[in-house]
C-alpha positions in Angstrom: -15.5 5.2 -9.9 -18.7 6.4 -9.1 -19.9 9.2 -11.4 -22.5 10.9 -9.2 -20.3 11.9 -6.1 -19.4 15.4 -6.6 -16.7 17.4 -5.3 -19.6 19.9 -4.2 -20.6 16.4 -1.9 -17.1 15.9 -1.0 -16.5 19.7 0.3 -19.8 20.2 1.5 -19.1 19.6 5.2 -16.2 22.7 5.1 -13.3 20.6 6.4 -9.9 21.4 5.0 -9.9 19.6 1.6 -6.5 18.5 0.1 -6.3 16.3 -2.9 -3.7 14.2 -4.2 -3.2 13.8 -8.3 -1.3 13.7 -10.9 -0.8 15.8 -14.2 -3.4 13.8 -15.5 -6.2 15.1 -13.7 -6.0 19.0 -15.2 -7.3 20.1 -18.8 -5.1 22.2 -20.8 -3.7 25.3 -19.7 -6.5 28.1 -18.4 -8.8 25.2 -18.4 -8.8 24.3 -15.0 -11.1 26.8 -12.9 -11.4 25.4 -9.3 -12.8 28.8 -7.8 -15.2 28.8 -5.0 -14.5 24.7 -4.8 -13.1 24.6 -1.2 -9.9 22.9 -2.2 -6.9 24.2 -0.2 -3.9 22.6 -2.0 -3.4 20.1 -4.5 -0.2 17.6 -4.6 1.0 16.8 -7.4 2.1 13.2 -6.5 4.6 10.9 -7.9 3.9 7.5 -6.6 5.7 4.5 -7.1 8.7 5.3 -9.0 10.1 8.5 -8.5 11.9 9.4 -10.6 11.2 12.7 -11.6 12.0 13.9 -7.9 15.3 11.5 -7.1 16.9 12.6 -10.8 15.8 16.3 -11.4 18.7 18.4 -12.6 17.2 21.9 -14.2 14.3 23.1 -15.7 14.1 22.2 -19.1 10.9 23.7 -21.2 9.7 20.6 -23.8 11.2 17.4 -21.0 8.6 15.3 -19.9 7.8 15.0 -16.3 6.8 11.5 -16.5 4.2 12.7 -14.0 1.3 11.9 -16.3 0.6 8.0 -15.2 -3.2 8.3 -14.1 -5.0 10.0 -16.8 -7.0 10.9 -17.9 -6.5 14.0 -19.6 -3.2 13.8 -21.5 -3.0 17.9 -22.2 0.0 18.4 -19.4 3.4 16.9 -19.3 6.5 18.6 -20.1 8.0 21.2 -17.4 6.5 24.0 -19.0 3.1 22.4 -18.3 4.0 21.6 -14.8 5.0 25.5 -14.1 2.2 26.9 -15.5 -0.4 24.7 -13.8 1.3 25.8 -11.0 0.9 29.5 -11.4 -2.3 29.0 -12.5 -3.4 26.8 -9.3 -1.8 29.5 -7.0 -3.8 32.2 -9.0 -7.1 30.6 -7.5 -5.6 30.6 -3.9 -5.0 27.2 -4.3 -1.3 25.6 -2.4 0.7 22.9 -4.7 2.7 20.3 -3.3 4.9 18.5 -4.9 4.8 14.3 -3.5 6.5 11.4 -4.1 6.9 8.0 -2.3 9.7 6.1 -0.7 8.6 3.0 -2.9 9.6 1.5 -5.9 6.5 -0.8 -6.4 8.7 -3.1 -9.4 12.7 -3.5 -8.2 13.3 -4.1 -11.8 12.2 -0.5 -12.4 15.6 0.9 -10.5 17.1 0.1 -13.8 15.8 2.6 -15.2 17.0 5.2 -12.5 20.8 5.6 -12.6 21.0 8.0 -9.3 19.3 4.9 -7.6 21.9 2.2 -9.2 24.7 4.1 -7.3 22.9 4.1 -4.3 22.4 0.1 -3.1 22.7 1.0 0.5 19.0 2.5 -0.7 18.0 -0.9 -1.0 19.2 -2.3 2.6 15.4 -3.2 2.9 15.3 -5.0 -0.2 18.0 -6.9 0.1 17.0 -8.3 3.5 13.8 -9.2 2.1 12.6 -8.9 -1.5 9.1 -8.8 -0.7 9.8 -5.3 1.1 9.8 -2.1 -2.0 11.0 0.4 0.3 13.8 2.6 0.0 15.8 2.8 3.2 15.3 6.9 4.2 17.9 6.5 7.3 21.0 5.8 5.2 24.0 7.7 4.5 24.5 8.2 1.4 27.8 7.5 -0.3 29.9 8.5 -1.6 28.1 12.3 -0.7 28.2 11.3 2.9 25.3 13.3 3.3 21.7 11.7 5.1 19.0 11.3 2.8 16.7 13.7 4.0 20.0 16.5 3.3 19.2 15.1 -0.6 15.6 15.7 -0.5 16.2 19.0 0.7 18.5 19.3 -2.4 16.3 18.3 -4.7 13.4 20.1 -3.4 15.5 23.1 -3.5 15.3 22.9 -7.3 11.6 22.5 -7.8 11.1 25.1 -5.8 13.1 27.7 -7.3 12.0 26.2 -10.7 8.3 25.6 -10.0 7.5 27.6 -6.8 5.7 24.8 -5.1 4.3 25.5 -1.8 5.5 22.4 0.2 6.7 18.8 0.4 4.5 15.3 0.3 6.3 12.6 2.0 4.2 9.6 0.9 4.1 5.8 1.3 7.5 4.2 2.8 8.3 7.4 4.4 7.2 6.8 7.6 8.3 4.1 9.9 9.8 0.8 8.6 6.6 -1.6 7.1 6.3 -3.8 4.8 2.8 -3.3 2.8 1.6 -6.8 2.5 2.2 -7.6 6.0 1.9 -5.1 8.3 2.5 -7.2 12.0 6.4 -6.9 10.2 8.9 -4.6 11.6 7.3 -4.5 15.0 10.3 -4.5 17.0 11.9 -0.8 15.2 10.7 1.3 18.1 14.6 2.4 18.6 14.5 3.6 15.3 12.0 6.6 16.3 14.8 9.6 17.2 16.3 8.8 13.6 12.9 8.9 12.2 12.4 11.6 14.1 15.4 13.4 13.0 14.8 12.9 9.4 11.2 15.2 9.9 13.3 17.5 11.7 15.9 18.1 9.1 13.5 18.3 6.3 11.2 20.8 8.3 13.5 22.8 9.3 14.5 23.3 5.8 11.6 23.9 4.3 10.4 26.2 7.2 13.2 28.3 5.7 11.9 28.8 2.3 8.4 29.1 3.6 7.3 25.9 2.4 5.5 23.5 4.4 5.7 19.5 4.8 2.9 16.8 4.7 3.0 13.4 5.2 2.0 9.6 5.2 1.1 8.0 8.8 2.7 4.6 9.2 -0.1 2.1 7.6 -3.0 3.7 8.8 -1.9 2.5 12.4 -2.5 4.2 15.5 0.2 6.0 17.5 1.0 3.2 19.9 1.5 0.4 17.3 3.1 3.1 14.8 5.9 3.7 17.4 6.7 0.1 17.1 7.5 0.4 13.6 10.1 3.6 14.4 6.8 6.6 13.9 6.8 8.4 16.4 3.7 11.0 15.0 4.2 13.3 18.0 7.6 13.5 17.7 7.4 14.4 14.4 4.8 17.0 15.1 6.6 18.5 17.6 9.4 18.7 14.8 7.4 20.8 12.9 5.3 18.4 10.7 2.6 20.7 9.4 0.2 18.0 8.1 -0.2 14.3 9.1 -2.1 12.2 6.4 -4.0 9.1 8.6 -4.7 6.3 6.1 -7.9 5.4 6.1 -8.9 3.0 2.9 -11.7 0.2 4.5 -12.2 -0.4 0.4 -8.7 0.0 -0.6 -7.1 -2.0 1.7 -9.3 -3.2 3.7 -11.6 -4.9 1.2 -8.8 -5.9 -2.0 -5.2 -5.9 -0.4 -5.2 -6.6 3.4 -8.1 -8.6 4.1 -6.5 -11.0 6.3 -5.4 -8.2 8.6 -7.8 -6.7 11.4 -7.0 -3.1 12.0 -8.1 -2.0 8.2 -11.6 -2.1 7.7 -14.4 1.3 8.4 -14.4 1.0 12.4 -10.6 0.5 13.0 -9.8 3.4 10.4 -12.2 5.5 12.1 -10.6 4.7 15.9 -6.8 5.0 14.1 -8.0 8.4 13.3 -9.5 9.3 16.5 -6.2 7.9 18.4 -4.4 10.1 15.9 -6.2 13.4 16.2 -6.4 13.1 20.3 -2.3 12.2 20.3 -1.9 15.5 18.5 -4.3 17.8 19.6 -1.8 19.6 21.7 0.8 20.2 18.8 0.3 23.2 15.6 -0.1 19.9 13.5 -3.3 19.4 11.4 -4.5 15.5 11.2 -6.1 14.4 7.9 -8.3 11.7 6.8 -7.8 9.9 3.6 -11.4 9.8 1.6 -11.1 7.1 -1.2 -12.2 8.2 -4.9 -10.7 5.1 -6.3 -7.7 4.7 -9.1 -8.3 2.8 -12.6 -4.6 2.8 -13.2 -4.2 0.5 -9.4 -7.6 -1.5 -10.2 -9.3 -0.5 -7.1 -12.6 1.8 -7.0 -14.6 3.3 -3.7 -17.7 2.7 -2.8 -20.6 5.4 -2.8 -22.0 4.2 0.5 -18.5 3.6 2.6 -17.5 6.9 1.3 -20.5 8.7 2.8 -19.8 7.4 5.8 -16.5 8.4 6.0 -17.8 12.1 5.4 -20.2 11.9 8.4 -18.4 9.5 10.8 -14.9 11.1 10.4 -15.4 14.5 10.0 -15.7 15.1 14.2 -12.2 13.8 14.5 -10.3 15.2 11.7 -9.0 18.6 10.6 -9.5 17.8 6.9 -9.2 15.1 4.4 -6.9 13.9 1.6 -8.2 12.7 -1.6 -6.6 9.9 -3.1 -7.0 9.9 -6.1 -9.0 13.1 -7.5 -8.2 12.4 -10.8 -11.5 11.2 -12.1 -13.5 13.4 -10.0 -11.1 16.9 -11.5 -11.7 15.4 -14.9 -15.6 15.3 -14.6 -15.9 18.3 -13.3 -13.0 20.4 -16.0 -14.0 18.4 -19.6 
């Protein structure tokens, strides 16, 4: 992480700023001062092993949430810590969302999740291609005979009641069929776009009933004309009351580390993809945010100040705001 880049430098453009963290980003309760920091929302993100969200049943005061994986702070980890943190942040006029990914980065980890073991239909993509670690959100769950979207709502309702989150963030693997290690795959899935839109509509409609918002990653940072080939119809999702679409612009993390051999993930391509998505959704109420990569020591990637400064300068005219990934180290320097 680059230690000289401050939150003030990031937010001085006055664009809306939402951040992605886990509980390791925060100090002890009553020591998390974000007043006048220009942060409108914080997503408590559970990434590649969504056991808390998938398996949550009831509030247990001292139960470990397993949501402190990215550090550096080690203070907050229980259900009670999470509840108090949400209250603390909301008292500072910051919306707090819960986010999870539809991806199990290590397929062997599913052995830890009894609920996933009972629903092999979610692993359809992995059974077809062991390189694909995404769950299949469009399946009907057995024996419950409900859609996965309905199960997501059921789980979020519990979290809303117990922790009072302001909304839900759908992370990687939950927007179109894709293979992260090879974005040329699954480009024959346009016929699934109505099913993906229904998935979003079901969730958004039910969130609105409880005065909550829906945020989601796009499909691999792809522009609308490519994303729709994967089943992700951004315009239809926005019209189905998606509140925020986060365009994944990772010229450092993806463009230089994981996806070097594939065109479309460098700085210029990310900018063009952002422009195209913003233009596509301009007639809707859905806000378009771009990802500002701050680095992550757990995932072993670092941001580059030069590129980040370019993002802040050139992406600003083509977005309604930015989404900081991850903000753990940034918050640590601010709060320690």
